[in-house]
mmCIF file of the N, C-alpha and C atoms, coordinates in Angstrom:
data_MODEL
# 
_entry.id   MODEL 
# 
loop_
_atom_site.group_PDB 
_atom_site.id 
_atom_site.type_symbol 
_atom_site.label_atom_id 
_atom_site.label_alt_id 
_atom_site.label_comp_id 
_atom_site.label_asym_id 
_atom_site.label_entity_id 
_atom_site.label_seq_id 
_atom_site.pdbx_PDB_ins_code 
_atom_site.Cartn_x 
_atom_site.Cartn_y 
_atom_site.Cartn_z 
_atom_site.occupancy 
_atom_site.B_iso_or_equiv 
_atom_site.pdbx_formal_charge 
_atom_site.auth_seq_id 
_atom_site.auth_comp_id 
_atom_site.auth_asym_id 
_atom_site.auth_atom_id 
_atom_site.pdbx_PDB_model_num 
ATOM 1   N N  . MET A 1 1  ? 10.607  44.531 6.485   1.00 0.00 ? 1  MET A N  1 
ATOM 2   C CA . MET A 1 1  ? 9.697   43.518 6.623   1.00 0.00 ? 1  MET A CA 1 
ATOM 3   C C  . MET A 1 1  ? 8.289   43.969 6.563   1.00 0.00 ? 1  MET A C  1 
ATOM 4   N N  . LEU A 1 2  ? 7.926   45.189 7.091   1.00 0.00 ? 2  LEU A N  1 
ATOM 5   C CA . LEU A 1 2  ? 6.644   45.698 7.202   1.00 0.00 ? 2  LEU A CA 1 
ATOM 6   C C  . LEU A 1 2  ? 6.267   46.090 5.730   1.00 0.00 ? 2  LEU A C  1 
ATOM 7   N N  . ALA A 1 3  ? 7.296   46.638 4.909   1.00 0.00 ? 3  ALA A N  1 
ATOM 8   C CA . ALA A 1 3  ? 6.933   47.004 3.540   1.00 0.00 ? 3  ALA A CA 1 
ATOM 9   C C  . ALA A 1 3  ? 6.577   45.811 2.774   1.00 0.00 ? 3  ALA A C  1 
ATOM 10  N N  . ASP A 1 4  ? 7.249   44.679 3.177   1.00 0.00 ? 4  ASP A N  1 
ATOM 11  C CA . ASP A 1 4  ? 7.040   43.420 2.239   1.00 0.00 ? 4  ASP A CA 1 
ATOM 12  C C  . ASP A 1 4  ? 5.538   42.874 2.641   1.00 0.00 ? 4  ASP A C  1 
ATOM 13  N N  . ARG A 1 5  ? 5.230   43.058 3.902   1.00 0.00 ? 5  ARG A N  1 
ATOM 14  C CA . ARG A 1 5  ? 3.830   42.605 4.313   1.00 0.00 ? 5  ARG A CA 1 
ATOM 15  C C  . ARG A 1 5  ? 2.829   43.531 3.672   1.00 0.00 ? 5  ARG A C  1 
ATOM 16  N N  . ASP A 1 6  ? 3.080   44.734 3.678   1.00 0.00 ? 6  ASP A N  1 
ATOM 17  C CA . ASP A 1 6  ? 2.033   45.782 2.882   1.00 0.00 ? 6  ASP A CA 1 
ATOM 18  C C  . ASP A 1 6  ? 1.920   45.440 1.421   1.00 0.00 ? 6  ASP A C  1 
ATOM 19  N N  . SER A 1 7  ? 3.061   44.964 0.914   1.00 0.00 ? 7  SER A N  1 
ATOM 20  C CA . SER A 1 7  ? 3.095   44.649 -0.488  1.00 0.00 ? 7  SER A CA 1 
ATOM 21  C C  . SER A 1 7  ? 2.291   43.456 -0.708  1.00 0.00 ? 7  SER A C  1 
ATOM 22  N N  . LEU A 1 8  ? 2.539   42.461 -0.107  1.00 0.00 ? 8  LEU A N  1 
ATOM 23  C CA . LEU A 1 8  ? 1.621   41.226 0.017   1.00 0.00 ? 8  LEU A CA 1 
ATOM 24  C C  . LEU A 1 8  ? 0.204   41.456 0.125   1.00 0.00 ? 8  LEU A C  1 
ATOM 25  N N  . LEU A 1 9  ? -0.026  42.312 1.203   1.00 0.00 ? 9  LEU A N  1 
ATOM 26  C CA . LEU A 1 9  ? -1.555  42.629 1.386   1.00 0.00 ? 9  LEU A CA 1 
ATOM 27  C C  . LEU A 1 9  ? -2.091  43.392 0.279   1.00 0.00 ? 9  LEU A C  1 
ATOM 28  N N  . ARG A 1 10 ? -1.414  44.251 -0.364  1.00 0.00 ? 10 ARG A N  1 
ATOM 29  C CA . ARG A 1 10 ? -2.054  45.043 -1.499  1.00 0.00 ? 10 ARG A CA 1 
ATOM 30  C C  . ARG A 1 10 ? -2.078  43.851 -2.644  1.00 0.00 ? 10 ARG A C  1 
ATOM 31  N N  . ARG A 1 11 ? -1.169  43.106 -2.914  1.00 0.00 ? 11 ARG A N  1 
ATOM 32  C CA . ARG A 1 11 ? -1.322  42.082 -3.969  1.00 0.00 ? 11 ARG A CA 1 
ATOM 33  C C  . ARG A 1 11 ? -2.551  41.174 -3.721  1.00 0.00 ? 11 ARG A C  1 
ATOM 34  N N  . LEU A 1 12 ? -2.755  40.650 -2.482  1.00 0.00 ? 12 LEU A N  1 
ATOM 35  C CA . LEU A 1 12 ? -3.756  39.908 -1.985  1.00 0.00 ? 12 LEU A CA 1 
ATOM 36  C C  . LEU A 1 12 ? -5.143  40.651 -2.396  1.00 0.00 ? 12 LEU A C  1 
ATOM 37  N N  . HIS A 1 13 ? -5.170  41.787 -1.994  1.00 0.00 ? 13 HIS A N  1 
ATOM 38  C CA . HIS A 1 13 ? -6.504  42.664 -2.186  1.00 0.00 ? 13 HIS A CA 1 
ATOM 39  C C  . HIS A 1 13 ? -6.806  42.589 -3.767  1.00 0.00 ? 13 HIS A C  1 
ATOM 40  N N  . GLU A 1 14 ? -5.624  42.812 -4.718  1.00 0.00 ? 14 GLU A N  1 
ATOM 41  C CA . GLU A 1 14 ? -5.783  42.881 -6.083  1.00 0.00 ? 14 GLU A CA 1 
ATOM 42  C C  . GLU A 1 14 ? -6.485  41.585 -6.649  1.00 0.00 ? 14 GLU A C  1 
ATOM 43  N N  . LEU A 1 15 ? -5.783  40.484 -6.132  1.00 0.00 ? 15 LEU A N  1 
ATOM 44  C CA . LEU A 1 15 ? -6.074  39.100 -6.550  1.00 0.00 ? 15 LEU A CA 1 
ATOM 45  C C  . LEU A 1 15 ? -7.643  38.828 -6.225  1.00 0.00 ? 15 LEU A C  1 
ATOM 46  N N  . ARG A 1 16 ? -8.012  39.264 -5.008  1.00 0.00 ? 16 ARG A N  1 
ATOM 47  C CA . ARG A 1 16 ? -9.245  38.955 -4.608  1.00 0.00 ? 16 ARG A CA 1 
ATOM 48  C C  . ARG A 1 16 ? -10.367 39.787 -5.363  1.00 0.00 ? 16 ARG A C  1 
ATOM 49  N N  . SER A 1 17 ? -9.921  40.952 -5.762  1.00 0.00 ? 17 SER A N  1 
ATOM 50  C CA . SER A 1 17 ? -10.717 41.823 -6.555  1.00 0.00 ? 17 SER A CA 1 
ATOM 51  C C  . SER A 1 17 ? -10.868 41.084 -8.005  1.00 0.00 ? 17 SER A C  1 
ATOM 52  N N  . GLU A 1 18 ? -9.938  40.845 -8.477  1.00 0.00 ? 18 GLU A N  1 
ATOM 53  C CA . GLU A 1 18 ? -10.007 40.102 -9.761  1.00 0.00 ? 18 GLU A CA 1 
ATOM 54  C C  . GLU A 1 18 ? -10.776 38.904 -9.844  1.00 0.00 ? 18 GLU A C  1 
ATOM 55  N N  . HIS A 1 19 ? -10.635 38.111 -8.795  1.00 0.00 ? 19 HIS A N  1 
ATOM 56  C CA . HIS A 1 19 ? -11.273 36.897 -8.601  1.00 0.00 ? 19 HIS A CA 1 
ATOM 57  C C  . HIS A 1 19 ? -12.838 37.090 -8.570  1.00 0.00 ? 19 HIS A C  1 
ATOM 58  N N  . ARG A 1 20 ? -13.323 38.196 -7.816  1.00 0.00 ? 20 ARG A N  1 
ATOM 59  C CA . ARG A 1 20 ? -14.785 38.531 -7.774  1.00 0.00 ? 20 ARG A CA 1 
ATOM 60  C C  . ARG A 1 20 ? -15.106 38.984 -9.087  1.00 0.00 ? 20 ARG A C  1 
ATOM 61  N N  . ASP A 1 21 ? -14.362 39.856 -9.796  1.00 0.00 ? 21 ASP A N  1 
ATOM 62  C CA . ASP A 1 21 ? -14.839 40.303 -11.044 1.00 0.00 ? 21 ASP A CA 1 
ATOM 63  C C  . ASP A 1 21 ? -14.915 39.129 -11.994 1.00 0.00 ? 21 ASP A C  1 
ATOM 64  N N  . LEU A 1 22 ? -14.013 38.159 -12.004 1.00 0.00 ? 22 LEU A N  1 
ATOM 65  C CA . LEU A 1 22 ? -14.101 36.926 -12.854 1.00 0.00 ? 22 LEU A CA 1 
ATOM 66  C C  . LEU A 1 22 ? -15.359 36.181 -12.643 1.00 0.00 ? 22 LEU A C  1 
ATOM 67  N N  . ASP A 1 23 ? -15.618 36.036 -11.402 1.00 0.00 ? 23 ASP A N  1 
ATOM 68  C CA . ASP A 1 23 ? -16.863 35.308 -11.013 1.00 0.00 ? 23 ASP A CA 1 
ATOM 69  C C  . ASP A 1 23 ? -18.145 35.984 -11.619 1.00 0.00 ? 23 ASP A C  1 
ATOM 70  N N  . THR A 1 24 ? -18.285 37.322 -11.657 1.00 0.00 ? 24 THR A N  1 
ATOM 71  C CA . THR A 1 24 ? -19.286 38.039 -12.199 1.00 0.00 ? 24 THR A CA 1 
ATOM 72  C C  . THR A 1 24 ? -19.352 37.846 -13.758 1.00 0.00 ? 24 THR A C  1 
ATOM 73  N N  . VAL A 1 25 ? -18.197 37.912 -14.375 1.00 0.00 ? 25 VAL A N  1 
ATOM 74  C CA . VAL A 1 25 ? -18.013 37.808 -15.933 1.00 0.00 ? 25 VAL A CA 1 
ATOM 75  C C  . VAL A 1 25 ? -18.425 36.399 -16.344 1.00 0.00 ? 25 VAL A C  1 
ATOM 76  N N  . ILE A 1 26 ? -17.959 35.428 -15.508 1.00 0.00 ? 26 ILE A N  1 
ATOM 77  C CA . ILE A 1 26 ? -18.353 34.080 -15.977 1.00 0.00 ? 26 ILE A CA 1 
ATOM 78  C C  . ILE A 1 26 ? -19.787 33.818 -15.865 1.00 0.00 ? 26 ILE A C  1 
ATOM 79  N N  . ALA A 1 27 ? -20.331 34.208 -14.671 1.00 0.00 ? 27 ALA A N  1 
ATOM 80  C CA . ALA A 1 27 ? -21.851 34.048 -14.504 1.00 0.00 ? 27 ALA A CA 1 
ATOM 81  C C  . ALA A 1 27 ? -22.560 34.622 -15.698 1.00 0.00 ? 27 ALA A C  1 
ATOM 82  N N  . ARG A 1 28 ? -22.160 35.987 -16.042 1.00 0.00 ? 28 ARG A N  1 
ATOM 83  C CA . ARG A 1 28 ? -23.018 36.586 -17.211 1.00 0.00 ? 28 ARG A CA 1 
ATOM 84  C C  . ARG A 1 28 ? -22.809 35.869 -18.512 1.00 0.00 ? 28 ARG A C  1 
ATOM 85  N N  . LEU A 1 29 ? -21.581 35.541 -18.753 1.00 0.00 ? 29 LEU A N  1 
ATOM 86  C CA . LEU A 1 29 ? -21.277 34.822 -20.149 1.00 0.00 ? 29 LEU A CA 1 
ATOM 87  C C  . LEU A 1 29 ? -21.833 33.415 -20.167 1.00 0.00 ? 29 LEU A C  1 
ATOM 88  N N  . GLY A 1 30 ? -22.019 32.690 -19.034 1.00 0.00 ? 30 GLY A N  1 
ATOM 89  C CA . GLY A 1 30 ? -22.695 31.469 -18.979 1.00 0.00 ? 30 GLY A CA 1 
ATOM 90  C C  . GLY A 1 30 ? -24.178 31.661 -19.232 1.00 0.00 ? 30 GLY A C  1 
ATOM 91  N N  . GLU A 1 31 ? -24.782 32.701 -18.661 1.00 0.00 ? 31 GLU A N  1 
ATOM 92  C CA . GLU A 1 31 ? -26.125 33.042 -19.014 1.00 0.00 ? 31 GLU A CA 1 
ATOM 93  C C  . GLU A 1 31 ? -26.466 33.337 -20.471 1.00 0.00 ? 31 GLU A C  1 
ATOM 94  N N  . SER A 1 32 ? -25.532 34.041 -21.149 1.00 0.00 ? 32 SER A N  1 
ATOM 95  C CA . SER A 1 32 ? -25.689 34.404 -22.394 1.00 0.00 ? 32 SER A CA 1 
ATOM 96  C C  . SER A 1 32 ? -25.344 33.412 -23.522 1.00 0.00 ? 32 SER A C  1 
ATOM 97  N N  . GLY A 1 33 ? -24.815 32.220 -23.020 1.00 0.00 ? 33 GLY A N  1 
ATOM 98  C CA . GLY A 1 33 ? -24.427 31.148 -24.002 1.00 0.00 ? 33 GLY A CA 1 
ATOM 99  C C  . GLY A 1 33 ? -23.080 31.609 -24.807 1.00 0.00 ? 33 GLY A C  1 
ATOM 100 N N  . ALA A 1 34 ? -22.228 32.037 -24.103 1.00 0.00 ? 34 ALA A N  1 
ATOM 101 C CA . ALA A 1 34 ? -20.956 32.432 -24.791 1.00 0.00 ? 34 ALA A CA 1 
ATOM 102 C C  . ALA A 1 34 ? -20.053 31.354 -25.107 1.00 0.00 ? 34 ALA A C  1 
ATOM 103 N N  . ASP A 1 35 ? -18.862 31.492 -25.892 1.00 0.00 ? 35 ASP A N  1 
ATOM 104 C CA . ASP A 1 35 ? -17.983 30.493 -26.438 1.00 0.00 ? 35 ASP A CA 1 
ATOM 105 C C  . ASP A 1 35 ? -17.649 29.686 -25.102 1.00 0.00 ? 35 ASP A C  1 
ATOM 106 N N  . PRO A 1 36 ? -17.637 28.318 -25.325 1.00 0.00 ? 36 PRO A N  1 
ATOM 107 C CA . PRO A 1 36 ? -17.339 27.470 -24.215 1.00 0.00 ? 36 PRO A CA 1 
ATOM 108 C C  . PRO A 1 36 ? -15.905 27.500 -23.857 1.00 0.00 ? 36 PRO A C  1 
ATOM 109 N N  . LEU A 1 37 ? -14.983 27.750 -24.908 1.00 0.00 ? 37 LEU A N  1 
ATOM 110 C CA . LEU A 1 37 ? -13.575 27.794 -24.788 1.00 0.00 ? 37 LEU A CA 1 
ATOM 111 C C  . LEU A 1 37 ? -13.236 29.059 -23.901 1.00 0.00 ? 37 LEU A C  1 
ATOM 112 N N  . GLN A 1 38 ? -13.962 30.074 -24.284 1.00 0.00 ? 38 GLN A N  1 
ATOM 113 C CA . GLN A 1 38 ? -13.722 31.465 -23.596 1.00 0.00 ? 38 GLN A CA 1 
ATOM 114 C C  . GLN A 1 38 ? -14.042 31.237 -22.117 1.00 0.00 ? 38 GLN A C  1 
ATOM 115 N N  . LEU A 1 39 ? -15.109 30.545 -21.811 1.00 0.00 ? 39 LEU A N  1 
ATOM 116 C CA . LEU A 1 39 ? -15.600 30.314 -20.523 1.00 0.00 ? 39 LEU A CA 1 
ATOM 117 C C  . LEU A 1 39 ? -14.613 29.372 -19.772 1.00 0.00 ? 39 LEU A C  1 
ATOM 118 N N  . GLN A 1 40 ? -14.084 28.413 -20.452 1.00 0.00 ? 40 GLN A N  1 
ATOM 119 C CA . GLN A 1 40 ? -13.107 27.534 -19.923 1.00 0.00 ? 40 GLN A CA 1 
ATOM 120 C C  . GLN A 1 40 ? -11.665 28.212 -19.443 1.00 0.00 ? 40 GLN A C  1 
ATOM 121 N N  . ARG A 1 41 ? -11.319 29.129 -20.240 1.00 0.00 ? 41 ARG A N  1 
ATOM 122 C CA . ARG A 1 41 ? -10.162 29.917 -19.955 1.00 0.00 ? 41 ARG A CA 1 
ATOM 123 C C  . ARG A 1 41 ? -10.480 30.928 -18.842 1.00 0.00 ? 41 ARG A C  1 
ATOM 124 N N  . LEU A 1 42 ? -11.460 31.442 -18.736 1.00 0.00 ? 42 LEU A N  1 
ATOM 125 C CA . LEU A 1 42 ? -11.723 32.314 -17.595 1.00 0.00 ? 42 LEU A CA 1 
ATOM 126 C C  . LEU A 1 42 ? -11.766 31.578 -16.296 1.00 0.00 ? 42 LEU A C  1 
ATOM 127 N N  . LYS A 1 43 ? -12.526 30.377 -16.292 1.00 0.00 ? 43 LYS A N  1 
ATOM 128 C CA . LYS A 1 43 ? -12.512 29.627 -15.080 1.00 0.00 ? 43 LYS A CA 1 
ATOM 129 C C  . LYS A 1 43 ? -11.122 29.105 -14.721 1.00 0.00 ? 43 LYS A C  1 
ATOM 130 N N  . LYS A 1 44 ? -10.225 28.783 -15.727 1.00 0.00 ? 44 LYS A N  1 
ATOM 131 C CA . LYS A 1 44 ? -8.959  28.372 -15.356 1.00 0.00 ? 44 LYS A CA 1 
ATOM 132 C C  . LYS A 1 44 ? -8.221  29.586 -14.771 1.00 0.00 ? 44 LYS A C  1 
ATOM 133 N N  . ARG A 1 45 ? -8.394  30.784 -15.387 1.00 0.00 ? 45 ARG A N  1 
ATOM 134 C CA . ARG A 1 45 ? -7.772  31.979 -14.806 1.00 0.00 ? 45 ARG A CA 1 
ATOM 135 C C  . ARG A 1 45 ? -8.180  32.094 -13.187 1.00 0.00 ? 45 ARG A C  1 
ATOM 136 N N  . LYS A 1 46 ? -9.439  31.936 -12.964 1.00 0.00 ? 46 LYS A N  1 
ATOM 137 C CA . LYS A 1 46 ? -10.046 32.043 -11.763 1.00 0.00 ? 46 LYS A CA 1 
ATOM 138 C C  . LYS A 1 46 ? -9.379  31.163 -10.754 1.00 0.00 ? 46 LYS A C  1 
ATOM 139 N N  . LEU A 1 47 ? -9.319  29.831 -11.229 1.00 0.00 ? 47 LEU A N  1 
ATOM 140 C CA . LEU A 1 47 ? -8.568  28.875 -10.273 1.00 0.00 ? 47 LEU A CA 1 
ATOM 141 C C  . LEU A 1 47 ? -7.146  29.222 -9.964  1.00 0.00 ? 47 LEU A C  1 
ATOM 142 N N  . LYS A 1 48 ? -6.390  29.722 -11.053 1.00 0.00 ? 48 LYS A N  1 
ATOM 143 C CA . LYS A 1 48 ? -4.958  30.100 -10.704 1.00 0.00 ? 48 LYS A CA 1 
ATOM 144 C C  . LYS A 1 48 ? -5.069  31.172 -9.737  1.00 0.00 ? 48 LYS A C  1 
ATOM 145 N N  . LEU A 1 49 ? -5.966  32.120 -9.823  1.00 0.00 ? 49 LEU A N  1 
ATOM 146 C CA . LEU A 1 49 ? -6.097  33.267 -8.826  1.00 0.00 ? 49 LEU A CA 1 
ATOM 147 C C  . LEU A 1 49 ? -6.373  32.772 -7.450  1.00 0.00 ? 49 LEU A C  1 
ATOM 148 N N  . LYS A 1 50 ? -7.062  31.640 -7.349  1.00 0.00 ? 50 LYS A N  1 
ATOM 149 C CA . LYS A 1 50 ? -7.476  31.069 -6.076  1.00 0.00 ? 50 LYS A CA 1 
ATOM 150 C C  . LYS A 1 50 ? -6.217  30.582 -5.308  1.00 0.00 ? 50 LYS A C  1 
ATOM 151 N N  . ASP A 1 51 ? -5.449  29.827 -6.185  1.00 0.00 ? 51 ASP A N  1 
ATOM 152 C CA . ASP A 1 51 ? -4.205  29.246 -5.688  1.00 0.00 ? 51 ASP A CA 1 
ATOM 153 C C  . ASP A 1 51 ? -3.263  30.357 -5.292  1.00 0.00 ? 51 ASP A C  1 
ATOM 154 N N  . GLU A 1 52 ? -3.161  31.438 -5.986  1.00 0.00 ? 52 GLU A N  1 
ATOM 155 C CA . GLU A 1 52 ? -2.353  32.570 -5.746  1.00 0.00 ? 52 GLU A CA 1 
ATOM 156 C C  . GLU A 1 52 ? -2.576  33.284 -4.340  1.00 0.00 ? 52 GLU A C  1 
ATOM 157 N N  . ILE A 1 53 ? -4.076  33.346 -4.170  1.00 0.00 ? 53 ILE A N  1 
ATOM 158 C CA . ILE A 1 53 ? -4.703  33.791 -2.966  1.00 0.00 ? 53 ILE A CA 1 
ATOM 159 C C  . ILE A 1 53 ? -4.257  33.035 -1.706  1.00 0.00 ? 53 ILE A C  1 
ATOM 160 N N  . ALA A 1 54 ? -4.412  31.695 -2.078  1.00 0.00 ? 54 ALA A N  1 
ATOM 161 C CA . ALA A 1 54 ? -4.247  30.733 -0.819  1.00 0.00 ? 54 ALA A CA 1 
ATOM 162 C C  . ALA A 1 54 ? -2.554  30.853 -0.464  1.00 0.00 ? 54 ALA A C  1 
ATOM 163 N N  . TRP A 1 55 ? -1.758  30.950 -1.528  1.00 0.00 ? 55 TRP A N  1 
ATOM 164 C CA . TRP A 1 55 ? -0.361  31.020 -1.235  1.00 0.00 ? 55 TRP A CA 1 
ATOM 165 C C  . TRP A 1 55 ? -0.019  32.351 -0.397  1.00 0.00 ? 55 TRP A C  1 
ATOM 166 N N  . LEU A 1 56 ? -0.615  33.308 -0.918  1.00 0.00 ? 56 LEU A N  1 
ATOM 167 C CA . LEU A 1 56 ? -0.270  34.670 -0.296  1.00 0.00 ? 56 LEU A CA 1 
ATOM 168 C C  . LEU A 1 56 ? -0.836  34.762 1.151   1.00 0.00 ? 56 LEU A C  1 
ATOM 169 N N  . GLU A 1 57 ? -1.944  33.953 1.326   1.00 0.00 ? 57 GLU A N  1 
ATOM 170 C CA . GLU A 1 57 ? -2.597  34.133 2.788   1.00 0.00 ? 57 GLU A CA 1 
ATOM 171 C C  . GLU A 1 57 ? -1.617  33.200 3.730   1.00 0.00 ? 57 GLU A C  1 
ATOM 172 N N  . SER A 1 58 ? -1.075  32.219 3.125   1.00 0.00 ? 58 SER A N  1 
ATOM 173 C CA . SER A 1 58 ? -0.184  31.309 3.961   1.00 0.00 ? 58 SER A CA 1 
ATOM 174 C C  . SER A 1 58 ? 1.059   32.060 4.285   1.00 0.00 ? 58 SER A C  1 
ATOM 175 N N  . ARG A 1 59 ? 1.491   32.997 3.316   1.00 0.00 ? 59 ARG A N  1 
ATOM 176 C CA . ARG A 1 59 ? 2.828   33.708 3.612   1.00 0.00 ? 59 ARG A CA 1 
ATOM 177 C C  . ARG A 1 59 ? 2.530   34.823 4.768   1.00 0.00 ? 59 ARG A C  1 
ATOM 178 N N  . LEU A 1 60 ? 1.311   35.290 4.772   1.00 0.00 ? 60 LEU A N  1 
ATOM 179 C CA . LEU A 1 60 ? 0.917   36.281 5.811   1.00 0.00 ? 60 LEU A CA 1 
ATOM 180 C C  . LEU A 1 60 ? 0.559   35.816 7.063   1.00 0.00 ? 60 LEU A C  1 
ATOM 181 N N  . ILE A 1 61 ? 0.147   34.696 7.146   1.00 0.00 ? 61 ILE A N  1 
ATOM 182 C CA . ILE A 1 61 ? -0.314  33.949 8.428   1.00 0.00 ? 61 ILE A CA 1 
ATOM 183 C C  . ILE A 1 61 ? 1.090   33.479 9.107   1.00 0.00 ? 61 ILE A C  1 
ATOM 184 N N  . PRO A 1 62 ? 1.494   33.909 10.101  1.00 0.00 ? 62 PRO A N  1 
ATOM 185 C CA . PRO A 1 62 ? 2.808   33.256 10.854  1.00 0.00 ? 62 PRO A CA 1 
ATOM 186 C C  . PRO A 1 62 ? 2.785   31.939 11.296  1.00 0.00 ? 62 PRO A C  1 
ATOM 187 N N  . ASP A 1 63 ? 3.749   31.173 11.196  1.00 0.00 ? 63 ASP A N  1 
ATOM 188 C CA . ASP A 1 63 ? 3.801   29.726 11.631  1.00 0.00 ? 63 ASP A CA 1 
ATOM 189 C C  . ASP A 1 63 ? 3.744   29.714 12.938  1.00 0.00 ? 63 ASP A C  1 
ATOM 190 N N  . VAL A 1 64 ? 2.952   28.844 13.650  1.00 0.00 ? 64 VAL A N  1 
ATOM 191 C CA . VAL A 1 64 ? 2.828   28.691 15.097  1.00 0.00 ? 64 VAL A CA 1 
ATOM 192 C C  . VAL A 1 64 ? 3.207   27.242 15.385  1.00 0.00 ? 64 VAL A C  1 
ATOM 193 N N  . ILE A 1 65 ? 4.385   27.086 15.956  1.00 0.00 ? 65 ILE A N  1 
ATOM 194 C CA . ILE A 1 65 ? 4.735   25.747 16.532  1.00 0.00 ? 65 ILE A CA 1 
ATOM 195 C C  . ILE A 1 65 ? 4.130   25.304 17.684  1.00 0.00 ? 65 ILE A C  1 
ATOM 196 N N  . ALA A 1 66 ? 3.328   24.139 17.475  1.00 0.00 ? 66 ALA A N  1 
ATOM 197 C CA . ALA A 1 66 ? 2.387   23.520 18.573  1.00 0.00 ? 66 ALA A CA 1 
ATOM 198 C C  . ALA A 1 66 ? 3.180   22.750 19.608  1.00 0.00 ? 66 ALA A C  1 
# 
């Protein structure tokens, strides 16, 4: 179970890093007037990463019965 948790944490770190990188790329391309379709695809990828990050975080936080 510890190996699984470590694996999830590694994946979470990778996704967060990619999400930050996409943020930078989108900002730069937006300033330079890049292809709107390309920007839309990058933003869609960023949203997908955000969903994956949220899912992983929910897996890592134990359920607490109130």
